[in-house]
N, C-alpha and C positions, 0 to 999 in steps of 0.2 A: 503494499499500499504506499503510495507517494505521500512524503512528509513535506509539506510546505510551511515555511516560516515567513511571518509577514512583520516587517519593520514599520512601525507607525500604525499600529493596529487601533489605536484610539481615535483615529480620523474616520470620517464617514466613508471615504472612498475604500480605504483598506478594510476596515471592519466589515463592510458589506461583502467584499471578496471572500473574507474568512467565513462569513456565515454560509455562502453558497458552497465553498469547498467542504464544510463540515457537514452540509446536508447531503453532498455527494459522495460522502464516505472517506474523504481524504483525512489524513493525520494532520492537524493544524495546530501551530503554535504561533506566538506573536508577542511583540514588545512595544513599549512607549515610554516616553519620559514620565507621562502621567496616564494612568488607565482612566478612560472616560466610561460613562454609563454604557455607551454602545460596546465598549470592549467587555465590561463586566457581564453583559448580557449573554456573551459567547461562552462563558465558563460552563453553564448547564449543558451545553452542546458537546462537551468534551474537548474545548479549545484550551490549550495550556498558555497562561498569561504571565508576562514578566514585566514588572515595573522597573523601568531603567534598562539601559543598553549595556550589554556585556558579551564577550566573546562566547562564553558558555551557553549562552541562550540559543544558539544555532545547532547545539548537538543533535544529531540524528537527521538533520534536515537534508532533503535531496535537492530543493530549490529554495532560494530566498527571493522574496518580492519586497521592494521598499517603495514607500511613497515619495513624491517629488521632494518633500521637505527634508528627506535623509541625505546627508552629505557623504561624500566618498570616504571621509576619515571616520565614519561611524564605526565603532569597534566591532560590530556584527557584520558590517559590509566587509571590513578588512579581514576578519577571520574567515569569512565564507570564500573570499578570493584566494587566501592563503591555502585553503583546503580543496580548492578546485570546484566548489559549489557554484553553480550559476546564480548570479545576482541580476535580477530583472526588475525594471520598472513596470508600472501597471500596463502601459501600452504594449510592451513586449510580451507580457504573460497573458493578457486577455485575448491576444491573437490566436492562440492555440487552446485557450481554456474554453472559448465560446464558438468553437467551429462547428459543433453539432447542432447549433440552434439556427432558426431563421431570425437573425438579429434585427431588431427594430431600435434604432439609435435616435435619441433625442438630443439635439445640439442647439446651441445658441448663446448669445451674450446673457440673456437672462430669461427666466420662465422655464429653465430646464426642468428643475425639480418639480414644480407645480405639474407641467405638462406630462412628464414621465410618471408621476404617481396617478394622474388622471388616467393615462393609458393603461398602466398595469391594472388599475382598479377595474376599469370598464372591460378589458380583456377577460379578467378573472369572473366578473359578473356575468358574462354570456357563456361562461363554461369553458374557456380556452386554456386554463391553468397556466398562464405565463411564468416564466422565471423572471426576475428582475433584480437590477442593481440601481438604486435610487441615490440621489444626494441628500435625502433627508428622510425622517420616519414618516410614513403615511399613516394618518389618524385611522383611516379605514382599514388598511392592511395590517397595521399594528407593527410594522417592521420596515427596514430600509433595504431588505434584500431576501431572495428566496430562490432555490433551485428550480421550483416550479414542477409541473408534470407534463406540459405539453411542448409543442414545437417551436413557439414564440418566446423570445427572450428580449424583455425591455431593458435598455441601459441608458442612463444619463451619460452622454458623451461629452466629457469636459475637454475643452480646448487647451487648457493650461499645460504647459510643458509638452504640447502636441500629443497628449494622451490619446485623443480620438483617432490618430492615425494608426494606432494598433488595432483598429477595428475594420471588418469587412462586412458591412451591413447589407441586408437585403432591402431594408427600407430606412430612409434617413428623414427625420422630421426636423426642420430648421425653423426656430422661433423667430429670430432676428440676428442680425450681425452689426453690432455697434462696437467701435474700438474699446478695448479693455486689455488688462494685463501688460501694461507698457514695460514691465520687468522682463517679460517674455517675448513680447513682439515690439520691436522699436518704434515701428510706424503703423498708421492705419492700413497701408498697403500690405504690410507683413501679416497683419491680422486677417484681413480678407483673403489674403492668398493661402492661408492655412485652411479655411473653410472650403476654398476651391479644391485643395488637395484631398480634403475629406470627402467632398462630393464624389470625387473621381475614384474613390474607393468602393463605391457601390458594386455590388455583384452584378454580372451580366443579367440583364432583365429586371434589375431592381427599380425602385421607386422613390423618387424625391418628393416629399411633401413639404411645401415652403410657404411662408407667410408673404402675400403678395403686396401687402401694406407697407412693408419696410424695405428701402432700397437695397441694403446689404443683403437680406435673404432673397429678395425678388431677383437679384443680378445672378444668383448661383444657378439659375435655370440655363444659362448659357455654358455653363461648365459641365453639363451633364453628359455622361457617355451616351453614344448613339443608341445603344441597345435598352436604355432605360427611359422610363416615363415620368412625368410631372403631374402632380396634383397640387392645385393652389387653394389657398383659403385667406380670408380676411374680411374686412368691411367693403373692400373694393367690389363693385358690382360684377366686374369681369372674373373674379375669382371663382373657382369651380364650386367651392362651397363659401357662401358670404351670409353674414348676419343682417337680419332686418327686424324692424319693429321692436327695438330695445326698450325696456322700461323696468323700473325698480320693482322687487317683489317683497312680500312681507317677511322673507327669510334673510333679508339683508344683502341679498345678491341681486342679480338681474335675470330677467326672462328674455328670451329672443326666439326668433324663427329662422330656419334656413330653408331655401328653396332649391331642390335638386331634381332635374328631369321631370318636372311636374309633380314631384313628391314634396310635401310640405311637412316639415318636422319641428315641433316646438321643444325648447330646451329652458329648464329652470335651474338656475345655479344658486347655491348658498353662498359660495365665495364672493366677494365684491369686486368691482372694477371692470373697466372695458379690457384691461390686459388679460383678465381671466376669461372673458368671452372669447378673446383670440386663442388663448390656451386650449379652451374647449373646442373651438373650431378646428384647431389642428388636430386634436384627438379624433374628432369626427371624420376628418379628412382622411386620417389613416384607416379607420374602419371602412370608409367608402372605398379607398384604395385596396384593401384586403378582401372586400366583398362580404364583410360581416354586417349584421343588422344595425342599421343607424338608429332605429326606434330603440332597441334594447341598449344601445351605448348611450343614447340621450337618457334613457331612464337611469342608467348607472350614474351618469354625471350629476343627475339631480340629487343624488345621495352622497356625492362627494364632499368630504369635510375638511379637505385641507391636509397640510402637512407641517411638521414642526418648524416653527420660526418662519412661516409663510403667512402673514397676517394672522397670527395665532393669538386669539384673545386668552390671556393668561388669568385673568380674573376681573371681577368687578366689586368695588367696595363703596358704600355710600354713593353710587351713582357714578363712580369715577372708573372708567374702563381703561385697562392695561393691556397693550397689544405688543407682541414681539414680532419683528420682521427682519429678514435677511438682507434688505436692500442695502447695497454698497456701491451702486453705479447711479450717476445722476438720472438716467431714464427710469430706473426701477424706483428711486426715491419719488420722482414725480408720480409714477404709476401707483405707488402704495398710498401716498397722500391724496391723490385723486379718488382712490377707492375709499379711503377714510372719509372724505369730505361728502361722497355720494351716500354712504351709509349713516354718517352722523352729520347731517347737514346743518343742524342748528346747534351744534355743540362746539366748545372751544378745543382745538386739536393742538396738542403740544408734542412737537416732534424732538426726540433726542437722537442725534446722529453721531455715531463713533466712526470717524473715517478709517478706511481699511487700506494700508500699505502707503508709504510715502510716494512711491512712484505713481500710483493711481491718482492719489490727491492732487499732486502737482500737474500730471499730465491733463487731467480733466477739471482743473480748478474752476474755470470760468463757468462751466456747466454745473458743477456743484453748488456754486454761489447762486445760480438761478434756479435751483431745484425746489424751493420751499414755498412757493406762492399758495398752496393750498393749507399751509399751517398757520396758526395764530401766534405761536411762539416756537422758537427753535433754541435748542441747547446743543452745543457741539464739545464734544470731549477730545482728549488727546488722541492721536492717531494710534491705532493697533497696528504695530510694525509687522506682525506676522513673521514671514521668512526674511525680512529685510533688516538691514542695520538702522539704527536711529540716526536721524539727521537733525539739523537745526532749523528745519522748515516751521515756520510760525502759523500755528493754527489760529492764534488770536487775530492775526492780521487778516486771515480769511473770514473770520466771524464778523469783524468790522466792516467788511465789504457786502455783507448780507444786510442792506439798508431799507428793504421793503417790508420787513416784518421784525418784530423785537427779537433779537438774538443775543444769546449769552455763551461765552466760553467757560466751561467748568471743567477743569482738568481732570480731577479725580472721579471715579465712579461712584465712591462713597458719598461724595459730596453732592452728585447729581441726585442720588436717592434722597439725601438730606433736604436738598432744595425743593424737590418735587413734593416730598411728604409735607413740607411747611407752606407750600404756596398753591397746591392744587385745590380746586373747588368742586362740589357736587356736579356731576354732568360733564366734567372734563374728560377728554379722551387723550391718553398718553400712548404714543407710539415709539418704541425704541428700535432704531434701525441700525443693524451691526452684523457683520460677518465675523467679528471677533467675540470678545467676552462680555460686552455690555448688556447681553441678555439677562446677565445677573441682576441688573437694576429692576427689571420686571419682578423678579422673585423677591427681592429684599424690599421693594416698595409695597408689594402686596402684603408682606409680613407685617411691615410697620403700620400700614393702614389697618389691618385686621386687628392688631394689638390696640391701636387707638380706639377702634370701634368697640371692643370689648370692655 
C-alpha cells in the first residue's frame, strides 16, 4: 500500500488531498507548523499527524507532497531528497492521482470555492456521487473533500504557483480572470497567459464553460483546442444560459429565471448577491453541458447554504449581525459589500478588511481604495503577510486615501474587536473580510457581545 506524506497538511489544499487519499485506502501522514482543525479532523480516518517539521516525520513514505508554502530547506523536503523519495508539489501529484476520473475543474480569480461547492453539491443531489476537492468546507456536504463513488471529480483549480497546470480536465469552468497574485505573475499579461495555458490542457472533446460577462474569461474562448466546445453563461443575452427577472426573495438571496431552447427554469438562491447568481449560472451551464437535469440542479441550488468564510453569518446578538468572508481582492470586496447592501438594505454596514500580502495590496492599491462604497464605515488592519516578508508599506496612508466613507486604521486584531464591541449599535452588520487570520475577530466579538448580553 502506497504511503503518502503531506507537508502543510493544516492548509485547505493539502488537507483535502489527504482526505481523498485516506478514503481511497492509502497510508497517509502529514505535518504542519500548527495543526488546524482541518488536519485534526483527519486523525479519525487513520491519518498520522505531526505538529512541527522534522526529518523523522517522513519515515516509511513512498512519496512526499508539499504545499506551495513549503520551502526547499524544509527538513522533511531535505530528508526525502537525501533518501531518494520523490518530492512533488500539488500540481505534479494531482496529474497522476486524478487520471481515473472525468475531471471537472473550476478556475478563476474569485468565486472558485462557492462555484465548486455548488457544483459538487448539485451533482451529489442528482445521484452522481462526485468526488471533490474544494477550497473550503461546504455546509451542505460537511467537508472539503471526498473520493466519491462516481466517474466525475470536481476540483477547485488554483492558479497560484501554476497548480492548475497539473490537471487534464474533461471540463473547465472559468468564473472570471482578473489580475491577482503579483508575487507569482509579474504582469496582467502573465496572469492571463496562465489561464490560456490551462484551457489548452482540456482533453480532446472537452468542454469550456465560461462567464461571458467578464472580458478576461470571455477571451479564453479563442484559446480553445479545435476539438473542444464552448458553453457560455452570464447576464449577457447572447450567453447560452443567461439570467432574467432578478428579484430579492424572503431567504435573503435572489430569484431569477433562465431561458434555454424554449425551456424556462426558475432558480431561488439562499446566498445573496449578483455574483452568486453568476456562480449558480456557471453550475447550471455545466449541467447543461453534461446533459444532466437542469430542473434537478436548480432544485439542489435552492438548498445550497454556502461554505465556510463565504458570506458566513457567524452569529447575531441584540440585532448585530456578524459575517465572515474570504474577500481579499478588490472585485470580491465590492461583490461582498454589494451582497450585504442588497440583503441588509436599511442597516449600517461596518466593513473590516485585513489586506492579504504586501505585493497584492501594492499592485492593486487604487482598486482597493475604491472598493468600499457600499459600506458605512471601514476598518483596515495591518497586512497579513502570509508567505511574504514584511515591508515598510504604510497601511495608514492607504486608509487616509479612502475619503468617501469614514475609515479607520486599527493595527491589532484584538483592538479591532474592542473597538467594535464598544461602538456597534443594534441592527448594525459587521463584515470581516480576510484570507488571513482576521476571522478570529468574528468569534471573539461574538463572545464579547454574548457575555455583555448575559
